[in-house]
Structures are given as structure tokens and as C-alpha cells.
N, C-alpha and C positions, 0 to 999 in steps of 0.2 A: 477464451479470448486472452491474449497477452496485452497488458497495459502497463504504463509507467506512471510516475508521479514526481512532483517537485519536492515533496516532503512526506515523511511518515512519522506520525506522532502516536505514542502508545495509547493516549486517552481519546484522541479525536479521529485517528485514522489517516487515510491518504489525502493529500491536498495538491492543488495546482495553483500556479500563479495566474493563469489565464482562465477567465470565467467560461469562455466558449469550450475550452478543452474539458473542463469539469462537467459542463452540461452534456456534452457529447457522451462522455463515459457513463454518466448517470442514465442517459436515455437508452444505451445499448445493454446495460447490465441485465435487465430483465429477460433479454433474449439469449443470454449466454448460459450454458450448462456448467462451464468451468471458467473461473476467473483467476488468472495468474499474474501477480504483480511482479514486475522486474524493477528492482530497487537497489541501487548500490548503497553501500554503507554510509557514504557521505550525506545521504538524505535522511538517515535515522535521526529522530529527534527534531527534525525541521518542520516548522509550520508555515505553509504558504497561505496566500490570501483566501483561497476557496477550498473547503473540505468537500470531498465528493464520495467517500466510501469509508464506512466503519471497518475495523479490522476483520470483523465477522463476514464481510462481503468477499474477502479474498479466500480462495481455496488453497492457494500456494503462494508463498513469496520466495522469489529467487534473488539472492544477493551475492556479494563477492566474499572472498576469503578474509577480508580485512574487517568484517563486521564484528562489533563488540559482543563477546559471548553473553554478557548480562542482558543486552538488548534482545538477543536471539532467545534467551531463556524466557524473557517476559512475553515475547510474541508467542512462543510455544505454550506458555501457561494460559494465554488468551485463546488457545485452541487453533492457532494458525500453524500450518505446516511450512517450515522454512528449509530451503535447500540452498 
């Protein structure tokens, strides 16, 4: 499953501004064999109102070429595959 977020925090994970969006994602995660987060670099370090997934939930994070290399290194150190 491909999914997006409003923010991605290294400590808390992915977050959404809208509660219903976060609840939907949480409800379908158990049904997915592969979870791919689409997250542009402007969302790195951002915390929105509702956290819905720890970094460990994501199998792969796909981002853009403007991503801060140190943020990417920290994601990789947490065991996340970043492309």
C-alpha cells in the first residue's frame, strides 16, 4: 500500500492533520503486506496533530532529491529503506 503523511518525525513517526485520515490508515495497515510512505522532504521533521505510524511500520519511504542527507541517514539507522 502506498500512503502519504503531513509530517514525519524521527521519534514519533508519520502524522496527519485530519483524524479520519489517520484512523483509516491505521485500520488498513494490518491488511497490507508492504507499506510504502510517499513523503517529500518538506515534511521531514514536521509533527501534525495525529500520529498514526511508527517508523518501523514503513517498509520503504520514497522522498525527493532535496531531502537532507542527515535526516536520510537517521531514517536508515532506524532500519527504514529510503529511496
